[in-house]
N, C-alpha and C positions, 0 to 999 in steps of 0.2 A: 700485213695482210689487211684486206678492207674489212672494217666491221660488218658492212652491209652484207657480205658474202659468209660471214661466219655465224649467223644466226642458227639457232637451235630451239629455243622454246620459250619466251615470255609474251606478253601481250600489252598492247597499247589501248589507250582509252579513247573514245570518241567523245565528241563534245556534245552528243545529244542531237546532231543535225538530222533533219528528216531524210529517210532514205538509208538509215543504217543496215549493215549487213543482214541478210535473212538468216544466214546460217548460224544462229545463236548456238544452238546445241552443239555443233562442231567446235565453236570457239569455248564453250564450257568444257569440252572434253580436253582441249588443248591446255586450258588452265589446270584442270585437276590431274593431268599426267605430268606435271613439272616435278622433277626429281624423283618420279616414282620408280625409275628403273634402278636395278642393281647390278653392277659389273663385276665379272670374274675376270680382272685383269690378266691372269695368267694364260688366258685363252683369246687373246685378241688378234694375233697374227703378227706376221714378221714386220709389217710396216710401222708398228708401234713398239717394237722391241727395245728402241733406243731410250723409251721413257723409263724403263725399269733400271737403267744405268744411272738416272739422276733421282730416282723416287724410290722410297720404300715401299712395300705392298700396301701399308696402312696410308701413305700419303697418295699413292694412286688411287686408292678406294675414295678418299675424299675429293680428290681433283675431278674424278670421274663423275662425282654426283653434282658438281658444281657447275652444270651445263646451263648456258644462258637461256632465258625464257624467250619465248617466241613473240617477237614485236610486230609481226606482221598481220594486220588486219586492214585489208585495203577496203575502201568503200567502193561501191559499184559505180561504173562509169555512167554518168547521165547521157540521154539520148543527144547526139550532135544537133545543134541549132546554129541558124545565122541570125536569129532574132537578137538585136542588139539590146532590147530591153530584157529579154529572157536570160541572156547572158550576164547582164549586169545585176539580176536579181540572183542568179546562182553564185555570182562572186560575192555579193553581199551576204548571203546565207552561209557560205563557205567560211569566208574569212572576219566579217564584221559582226554578224549575229552573235557569235559566241562572246563578244565584247561588249554587249548591251549592259552587262552589270556595271563594267567601268564607265559606259556612258552615264548610267543613273547616278552613279557616286560621284562623278565629276560635275554634273548638272547642279546637284544640291551643295557639294561642298564649295565650289567656285561661287555659287549663288551667295554664299553668306557674306563674302567680301563686296559682291554687287549690290546687295540689298541694304547693307548698313546705312547708307545715306538716306535711303527711304524710310528706315526705323528712325533715325534722327529728325526727320520732318514730322512722322506720327507721334513720336516720343521725344521732343526736344530736351526735357530735363533728365531724361535717362541717357539715351544715346547720342544727343547733342551736346551743345555748349551752355545751354541756359542753366541758370542757377537760381535757387539752390536745387540740388539733384533729388529726384524723387524715387531713385533706384539705388542699389547697392553697387557703387562704382568699382569696386574691385571684380565683383561677378561680371560686370558688363565689360571691362577691359581684359578679363581671361576667358573670353568666350572662344578663341582660337585654341587657347591650350585645353580648355575642356573638349573641344571638338577632337584634337589630336590624340589627348588622352584615351578617348573611348576607341579611336581608331587603333592604336596600339594594343589595346585590350582584345579588339577583334581580330586582329592580325596574329596574336599569339593564341588566342582561344579557338578561333575556327580553324586556323593553320593545323594546331594539333588534332582537331576533330576530323578534318578532312583526311588525315593519314590514317586514322583508325577506323572511321566509317566509310570513308570514301568520298570522291568529288561530287558525286549526285546528290547525295543528301546535305552536304556541305554547302553547295550551291544554292539548293533550294531553301535551306534554313537561312542564308545571308538575304536572299530576296525577300522572305517573308519579313524578317527584320526590318529591311529598308522600305518596305511598302507600308508598314504599321508606323514606321518613324515618318515617312512621308505624310501620312494622314494626320499625325500629331502635330507636325510642323505647319501643315495647310490650315488646320483648325486652331492653331495656338491662340489663346484670348486670355486676358485678365482684365478686370474691372480698373486696375491701377496698373501703372508702369511696372511696379516691382513684382505683381502677380504674374503679369504678362512676361517678364524677363525669366521668372522661376519656370514657367510652363515651357516657354521656347528652349531653354537651357537643357530641360529634361528631354523634350523632344529630339534636340540636336545630339545629345549624348546617345540616345537610344538609336537614332539612325545611324550615327558615325559607328557604332559597334558592327552593324553589318557591312558597312563601307569597308572596314579593316579586314573583315573576313574575305571581301572580294578580291583583294589583292592576290594572296597566295592560290586561292582557288582558281582564278582566271588564268594565271600564269602556268601553274601546274597542268591544268586542264588543256591548255593550248598547246604546250610543249609535248604532251603525251599524245595528244590528236594527231600532231604532224609525225611524232615518232611511229605511230601506228599505220600509218598509210605510206607505203614505199614511194609513192608519187610525190609526197609532201616532205619526205624525210630530209632531202637536201635543201628544202626550203623552210625548214624549221624556224629559223630567226625570223624571215618575212612573216610567217604565219602567226607567231607570237606578237610581234611589233604591231602588225595590223589589227590584231585583236586590242591591243594596247592603245592603238590610235583612237578608239572610241572615246578614250578619256579627253581627248582634245576635240572632239566633236560634241561631247557633253558640255565642255566649257564654252565653246563656241554657241551652241544652241541656246544655252541659258542666257548669254548676253543678248543674242539675237531676239529671244522672246521677250525680255525686258524692254529692248528697245521698240518691238512692235506694240507692246502694251501701253508703252507712254504715248507713242505716236498715235495710236487709235483713240486715246483719251485726249489727245491735243496737249499733252504736258511735255511739249519740246522745249518749253522755257522754265518758268516756276512750276513747281509740283505742289499740289495741294495735300492736306493730310489724307483725304479720302482717295485721292488719285494713288497716293503712296501705298496705301493698304491694299487697294484693288490690285495693284501691280504685284506686290510681293506675294499675296495669297494666290493669285492665278497662276503666277509662274511656279509655285510650290505645287499647285494643283496638277498642273501639266505634267510635272515630273513624277507626280504620284501615279498618275494614268499610265505612264511609260513603265514605272516599276511593277504595276499590277500586270501589264501584258507580259513583261519579262518572266514574273512569277508563274502566270499561268502556263506560259511556254514551257518553263523549266519542269513543271508538274506533269505535264502532258507528253513531252517528247524528250526530255532530257534522259541519256542512258548513262550507265557507268563507264568510266574510263577503264578500257580493258587492259591497258598497260599496268595501271594501278593495282587493278584485281589480280592480275597473273603475277606481278612481283610482290604483292602482299601475301598471296598464299605460298610463292615460293620461298620468301624469307621466313614465314612462320615454319615451314617444314624443315628449313636447314636449322632454325633455332631448336626445333624439337630433336633434331639429330645431335645437336650439340648440348643436349640436356639442359637448356636454359629453365630454371625454376618457373619464371612468371609464365613463360610460353606454355609450359606443360600444365600449368594451373588455368590457362585460357585467358591470361591478362596480357596486356601491352607490356612488352620487355623495353626497359630503358636501356638495354645493351645496344641495341642499333644507335641510339643517341650517344653513347659513351665512344662507340668506335668512331662516328663521325668527328666526334671533338677531338679524338686522339690523332686520327690521320688528317682531317680536313680542316683542322683549325686555322690555316692560313687562308683558305677559301673563305671561311665564315667571317674572318677578319675583313678580308677585301670587300665582300658583298654587303657587310655593315658600314664599314668606313667610307666605302665608295658611295653608298646611299646617303650617309651623313654628309658628305661634301657636296653631293649634288642637291640635296633639299635644302641645305644651308644657302647655298648660292641661288637655287631655284625660287625659295621663299623671299630672299632678298630681292630677286627680279620683281616679285609681285608687290613687295612693300614699296619698291621704287615707283611703282605704277602711277600712283596718285600724284606723286611728286613730279614725275615725269610729263603727265598731262598738264598739271599746273604750270609747268614750265613753257611747253610748246603750244599751250591755248590757255593763257592767263583768264581766269573769271569765267571759265566755261561752264555752261549750265550741265545739269545731270545727263540730259540726253546727249550733249555734245561729248561728255566724259565717256559715256557708254560707247559712242561711236568709235573713239580711239581705243577703247578695251576691245572691241570687236576687231578691230584691224590687228592689234596685237595677238588676240587669239587665232586669227586666220593665218598669221605667219607663222605662229607656233605649230599650227596644224600641218603646215607644208613640211615642217621638220620631221614629223612622224612618217610621212611617206618617203622623204629622203632616206631616213634611218632604214625603213623596210626595203629599199631598192639596194641598199649597199651592204646590209648586215650580214649576208651569206656569200658575199664575193671573197674570193680568196685574197684579192689584193686589198681588202679592208677588214672584214671580219669583226668580231665583238670588241676584241682587245684595243685595236687600232682606232675604231670608231669612238670607243669610251675615252681613250687617251686624247685623240684630236678634239673631241667635243670639250673635254674639261680645259685643254689648253686654249682653245678658241675663247671660252669664257673668261680665262685667266687675261688673255690679252685684251679683249673687249671691255671688261670691267675695269683693268688697269688703265686703259686709255680715257675711260669715262672720269676716273678719278684725278689723273694728273691734268687733264685738259678741261676740267668741269667748268671752271668760271671763264674760261677762253671761249668755249663753245656756246656757252649761254649768251655771251655778249656779241660774237661774230660769226658763229657758225651753227646754228640751232639744228639745220638740217642734217649735219654731221652727227650731232648727238643723238638725233632722232634714228639715224641709220644705225649707230652702235647700239642702240638700246634694241631695236628691233632684230638685229642680227644676234644679240645675246639670247633672245627667246627662241630664234631658229636653232642655234648651236645647242641649246640646252636639250631640245628635243631630238635633234640630230646628233646625238650624242649620249651623255650619261643618263638622261632621265628615261629614255628607252632601253639603254643596256642595262642600267641596274635592274631593272624590271625583269629583264630576260635572263641574265646569267644567273640570278639567284634561283631560277627555276630549271636550270641545266647542270650546274656543277655538282649537284647532290643526287644521291640515288633516289628512286622513284618513291620508295616507302616511308621515307622521311622528307621528302621535297617539299611539301606544303609548310610543315612546320618551320623548316629552315629558312625558306622563303619569307615566312612570316616574322622570324627573328631579324632577319635582314632589313625587311621593310619598315619593322618597329623602330629599329635603330636610326633608319633615315628620318623617321618622324621627330626623333629626338633632336637631329640636326635642325628641323624646322622650328622646334620649341628654342632651341639656342639662337636661331636667327631672330625670332620674334622678340626674345629678351634682350638681346645685344643691340640690335638696330634701332630700339627706340631711346637708347641712352648715348648715342653717337651721332655725329654730324654726317650730312648727306654724303661729302667726299669720303669719309671714313669707312661708310657702308659699301661704297664701291671697292675700296682697297680690301675690305673684309672678304667680300664676295671673290674678288680676284684671288686673294689667298687660299679660298677654299677650292677654287678651279686648279690652283697649282697643286696643292696637296692632294687632290683627287688624281691628278695626271701621274704623279710620282706613284702613289699608292697602287694604281692601275698598272703601271708599267712594271713594278716589281712583283705584286702578288696576285695579279688576275691571270689565270689560264684561259687559253683560247680554245673555246669548244666549238668552234667553227669546223663543220665536216665531221665531227665525233658523233657517232650513235650514241644515244642514251643507253642502249642495251649494253655497252661496254661498261659505262659507269655502274650499272647495276650488277653486271658479272663481277666487276671488281669488288663490289659491296659485300657479295657472298664470300668471297675469298677472305675478306675482312673478318666477317663473322665466324669462318671456320679457322681463323688465326692461321692461315696459310698465304698472307698477302706476298711474300717472297716468291711464291710460286706462280704468281700472275704475270704474264707477259704480254699482254694485250695493248691495244690501242689507247686505252684510259691513261697509261703510263709513257705514251709515246712523247718524246721530248717537245714535238711541235705543239702538243695540247697542254703542255705543263707551263707554269709561271716561271719567271726568272728565280724566284725563291725556292720553288720546288725542284728545279733542275740543280741549283746550289746545293740543297740537301740531300741530293742523290734519290729523288723520287722515282726517276725513270731508269735506275741501274739495272733493273731486271728486265726492261723491254727487250723482247727478242721475238721478231715476226715468225721464224721458223718454228721455235718452242710453242708459240701459241697456236701455230697452225696444227702441230702434233696434239695439243691439248684439245683443240676443237674436234679433231678426229676421234679421240678417245671419248669426248662427252657426247658426240653424235652418233657413236657406234652403237649397234643394235646389241642388247644385252645377251649374253651367252649363259643359258642356264645350265643346270647340272647335268641333265638329261642329254644335253647336247655336247658334253665334253669329249665323248668318244671320237665325235665326228670334226671337232674344232681341231685347229692348228695347235700342236704341241712342239717347243722347242727341242 
């Protein structure tokens, strides 16, 4: 039975778009009434008598209260228009505006690699090759690891906070952190190179904490926004990937801004120390202004995710009925997390390891970039190098939109797209490694094509899907935290790449990235469930059965074989799937309660 026709009661969150539903009071009533009814199952009528043959009275009481929360919170239809500008604006507001946090994080994070050569011009004895060095070289060479460590802290910390306090306050807080960090990066100064390095590292660490929080919050909010609106429900993957595509635009925009700043100063050849400082400070300043605008928008217009709010209250009510000690005391219960680890550890395994494999190869691609440019354009100026970087960013950006177009198609879906993306990265990097010397000598254009294709299939593949599926395969009330765990694991893959690739040859870096692609494809094929067309309401419904320790009585779409991984099928996770039994339970759970004073008029066997 289709999960879309089985809804009875949770709520989905908006992403704070202008024009939120005006019937807030009605929405609040829906949330408050979740699990509030009490059934006397003895008086339900003949159409549900078959349930008593399979369940005890106590089990029926429990199953009856595990009704799904209502996830239907449609947004009002805008007035029809044929104005192409207005149509483009509405599309941007609906799909891309919620991803402006990802735009900001990518703008700054990718800027670090883009401006390092500018730092080397301004501080040649610290960031460059001049000796003796006038700053701590260990600190300088570990800037990327410092940045990634802060991102991991933000992913875990803000991911947990978002599940406790909500998406709205989590999103507001991350952008405040990113705005303050942007101000610190723009104004970083020191009379000596060592002082500047210390100030810059502190500012970068501060900013990166906010970046880490943006990952689980943006992914969770986008998934729940699509789930809330029936018109977007079957386009959930597209909605989330388009939100994530702002990361690609942030990368592209930063490279373009640096190019324009260099061109305006006439620094298309050699770059002076003053020109280098103006360029990196102004590009940070532009990014900070963008952070400020996003921060103001979130404080004025962002509303809470209704899906999170409904599920959060529903889970708390269920835990109270289960006499959970922490919940009864008004504290956050760790029972939910224990249940997820117990039942969903294979999913956490693939969301973590899939992200590790992707980031290992992805950062390998970025580390190859300077070598790639040096090969295809020997002796290129900083300006020409940035032009090649811009081209690579543009090709990567196309991959986001190719992923958005195919992600919800039944012939593709999440699992196939991630598997094919990993396989293409394996093939392309392997070819680069095997034929590296031959291509450099006789077919540089072929090498160029392979490198650009690896960027495309990284985006039209695991970089988009790992971000998406980690926000779909877990229940709403713990979604952000487990997305944060998965993303943090991915960043460990980036640290591994940075540590390994500096100690091996260029050819071996291609082989290592190819190996990561192959491992990612195999792990995806075995462990990743396919959530294409699966309503998030069913995952939340199964979650309540888990909390009630009645998981064997759940028969719905969340354990339908089509939505399970190969490993989950092998372990028998879908053995209780039964569409007819699930339909009976839905009728029980959506049945109007019969009170004691109505028993005389109710059906009796």
